[in-house]
C-alpha positions as CSV (number, residue, x, y, z in Angstrom):
1,M,-8.4,-12.6,6.9
2,L,-4.7,-11.3,7.8
3,N,-3.5,-11.2,11.2
4,G,-0.5,-9.0,11.5
5,Q,2.2,-8.1,13.9
6,T,5.4,-6.2,13.7
7,M,8.4,-8.5,13.4
8,G,12.1,-8.1,13.2
9,S,13.7,-8.3,9.7
10,D,15.5,-11.7,10.6
11,E,12.2,-13.4,10.7
12,A,11.6,-16.0,7.7
13,Y,8.8,-14.9,5.3
14,N,7.5,-16.5,2.0
15,F,6.9,-13.3,0.1
16,V,7.8,-9.6,0.0
17,F,5.2,-7.3,-1.4
18,K,6.1,-3.6,-1.9
19,V,3.0,-1.5,-1.6
20,V,3.1,2.3,-2.3
21,L,1.1,5.2,-0.9
22,I,0.1,8.0,-3.3
23,G,-2.1,10.8,-3.2
24,E,-2.1,14.5,-2.6
25,S,-0.2,16.3,0.2
26,G,-1.8,16.2,3.5
27,V,-4.3,13.5,3.0
28,G,-2.8,11.4,5.8
29,K,-0.6,8.9,3.9
30,S,2.2,9.1,6.5
31,N,-0.2,8.4,9.3
32,L,-1.7,5.4,7.6
33,L,1.8,4.0,7.2
34,S,2.7,4.8,10.9
35,R,-0.6,3.3,11.8
36,F,-0.3,0.2,10.2
37,T,3.3,-0.6,10.9
38,K,3.7,1.0,14.3
39,N,0.2,1.8,15.7
40,E,1.1,5.3,16.0
41,F,-0.4,8.6,15.0
42,N,1.6,11.8,14.6
43,H,-0.6,15.1,15.2
44,D,2.3,17.2,13.8
45,T,1.4,18.0,10.3
46,R,4.9,19.1,9.2
47,T,5.9,17.2,6.1
48,T,9.1,15.4,6.0
49,I,11.0,15.3,2.5
50,G,12.3,12.2,1.0
51,V,11.0,8.9,0.5
52,E,10.5,6.5,3.5
53,F,9.4,3.0,4.0
54,S,8.4,0.8,6.8
55,T,7.7,-2.9,7.0
56,R,5.5,-5.2,8.8
57,T,5.1,-9.0,8.6
58,V,1.8,-10.5,8.5
59,Q,0.5,-14.0,8.4
60,L,-1.9,-15.2,5.7
61,D,-3.2,-18.8,5.7
62,T,0.1,-20.7,5.8
63,F,2.1,-18.0,4.2
64,T,4.1,-15.3,6.0
65,I,4.2,-12.1,4.0
66,K,6.6,-9.0,4.6
67,A,4.8,-6.0,3.5
68,Q,7.1,-3.1,2.4
69,I,4.9,0.2,2.5
70,W,6.5,3.1,0.8
71,D,5.4,6.7,1.6
72,T,6.2,9.6,-0.9
73,A,7.0,11.7,2.3
74,G,6.0,15.1,0.8
75,L,7.7,14.7,-2.5
76,E,4.2,14.8,-4.2
77,R,4.1,18.3,-3.5
78,Y,7.0,19.0,-6.0
79,R,5.8,16.4,-8.5
80,A,9.1,14.9,-7.8
81,I,8.1,11.2,-7.5
82,T,10.2,9.1,-9.9
83,S,9.7,5.8,-11.7
84,A,12.1,4.3,-9.0
85,Y,9.3,4.9,-6.5
86,Y,6.8,2.6,-8.4
87,R,9.4,0.1,-9.6
88,G,8.7,-3.4,-8.1
89,A,5.4,-2.3,-6.5
90,V,2.6,-4.9,-6.5
91,G,0.0,-2.9,-4.8
92,A,-0.9,0.9,-4.2
93,L,-3.2,2.9,-1.8
94,L,-4.4,5.9,-3.5
95,V,-5.5,8.1,-0.7
96,Y,-7.8,11.4,-0.7
97,D,-9.2,13.5,2.1
98,I,-13.0,13.0,2.5
99,T,-13.1,16.6,3.6
100,K,-11.2,18.1,0.7
101,H,-12.7,17.5,-2.7
102,L,-9.8,18.8,-4.6
103,T,-7.7,15.7,-3.3
104,Y,-10.5,13.5,-4.6
105,E,-10.5,15.4,-8.2
106,S,-6.7,14.5,-8.5
107,V,-7.3,10.8,-8.0
108,E,-7.7,10.2,-11.7
109,R,-4.3,11.9,-12.5
110,W,-2.5,9.9,-9.7
111,L,-4.0,6.8,-11.3
112,K,-2.8,7.7,-14.7
113,E,0.8,8.2,-13.2
114,L,0.7,5.0,-11.5
115,Y,-0.4,3.0,-14.6
116,D,2.3,4.9,-16.4
117,H,5.1,3.5,-14.1
118,A,3.9,0.6,-12.1
119,D,3.1,-3.1,-13.3
120,P,-0.2,-3.2,-15.1
121,H,-1.3,-6.0,-12.8
122,I,-0.9,-3.8,-9.6
123,V,-3.7,-4.2,-7.0
124,V,-5.0,-0.6,-6.3
125,M,-7.3,0.4,-3.3
126,L,-8.9,4.0,-3.3
127,V,-8.8,5.1,0.2
128,G,-11.0,8.0,1.5
129,N,-9.1,8.9,4.8
130,K,-10.4,11.2,7.7
131,T,-13.6,9.5,8.3
132,D,-13.4,11.0,11.9
133,L,-14.2,14.2,10.3
134,D,-17.3,13.0,8.9
135,L,-19.3,16.2,9.7
136,E,-16.9,18.1,7.2
137,R,-17.3,15.6,4.3
138,S,-17.3,16.9,0.8
139,V,-16.9,13.7,-0.9
140,P,-19.8,11.4,-0.7
141,T,-18.9,7.7,-0.1
142,E,-21.1,6.5,-3.0
143,E,-19.5,8.9,-5.3
144,A,-16.1,7.4,-4.7
145,K,-17.3,3.9,-4.5
146,E,-18.9,4.1,-7.9
147,F,-15.7,5.6,-9.2
148,A,-13.7,2.8,-7.8
149,E,-15.9,0.1,-9.3
150,K,-15.7,1.7,-12.5
151,K,-12.0,1.6,-12.6
152,G,-11.7,-1.9,-11.2
153,L,-10.3,-0.6,-7.8
154,L,-10.8,-1.7,-4.2
155,F,-12.4,0.8,-1.9
156,L,-12.5,1.7,1.6
157,E,-12.9,4.6,3.9
158,T,-10.5,5.1,6.9
159,S,-9.5,7.1,9.7
160,A,-5.7,6.9,10.6
161,L,-6.5,8.9,13.9
162,N,-9.2,6.4,15.1
163,S,-7.5,3.4,13.4
164,T,-10.8,2.7,11.6
165,N,-10.4,0.5,8.6
166,V,-6.5,1.0,8.4
167,E,-5.8,-2.7,9.1
168,A,-8.6,-3.8,6.7
169,A,-7.1,-1.4,3.8
170,F,-3.8,-2.8,4.1
171,N,-4.9,-6.6,4.7
172,N,-7.3,-6.5,1.9
173,V,-4.8,-5.2,-0.6
174,L,-2.2,-7.7,0.6
175,T,-4.8,-10.4,0.3
176,E,-5.6,-9.5,-3.2
177,I,-2.0,-9.3,-4.2
178,H,-1.4,-12.9,-2.7
179,K,-4.4,-13.9,-4.8
180,K,-2.7,-12.8,-8.0
181,V,0.7,-14.3,-7.3
182,S,0.0,-17.4,-5.3
183,N,0.6,-20.6,-7.0
184,K,-1.5,-22.5,-4.4
185,E,1.8,-24.2,-3.1
186,V,3.4,-24.0,0.2
187,V,6.9,-22.2,-0.4
188,R,9.6,-23.0,2.1
189,G,12.1,-20.3,2.9
190,S,12.5,-16.7,2.1
191,I,11.8,-15.1,-1.2
192,S,13.6,-11.7,-1.5
193,A,11.5,-10.3,-4.3
194,V,8.0,-10.9,-5.9
195,T,6.8,-9.1,-9.1
196,L,3.6,-9.7,-10.9
197,N,3.5,-10.5,-14.7
198,T,1.4,-12.1,-17.2
199,S,2.6,-15.7,-16.3
200,G,1.4,-15.3,-12.8
201,V,4.5,-15.3,-10.5
202,E,8.0,-14.5,-10.7
203,K,10.1,-15.9,-7.6
204,K,13.5,-16.0,-6.5
205,E,13.7,-18.9,-4.5
206,D,16.6,-21.2,-3.5
207,E,19.5,-19.2,-4.9
208,E,18.2,-16.2,-3.1
209,K,17.8,-17.9,0.4
210,K,21.0,-16.8,1.7
211,K,21.2,-13.4,0.7
212,P,20.1,-10.6,2.7
213,C,16.2,-10.2,2.8
214,C,15.6,-6.4,1.8
215,Q,16.9,-6.2,-1.5
216,N,13.8,-5.4,-3.5
217,I,13.5,-1.7,-4.3
């Protein structure tokens, strides 16, 4: 299990994992991001335009992982998400609103776009958000769970408003990424970029230690 806390960018870490949030506008991606990284929820539903990201450093066993979470910040409304958004991502949360079936119906299209642009080994979790509105539910849990299993995705339902399963969603994704990239050895010092490839892990170690930490976009 991961235990996380927000830490300054000058803290040492072993891995940087870029995780992207995707899904239709209004499903709560930005609030999942702010809940995980700042423990905040914004009731103002106006959309900000322009890609944003926030970071949070978490401890996993003996490793310190810096999670760099990217949010589309409204660009999905204009189909304006570019390959640069996906570049270097090793994890993705594909979010839909459990009260709006149309946002669930678009999941397959988002999945195709993700696999068209991202690393084929990317860890993907399907997230049904807004469980605080369960009385208005239009997407049955079992239906989404079966879809996720069929596609080989992780699955959780969350509420950014109530903070339900938000930690678990991000932590499960980070844990799965770490399983994929870990070579089971304790790595000392900072690594400025981690990407998945068929050989397992691609790491920039000693030569990167003295460089600024947040270069991997």
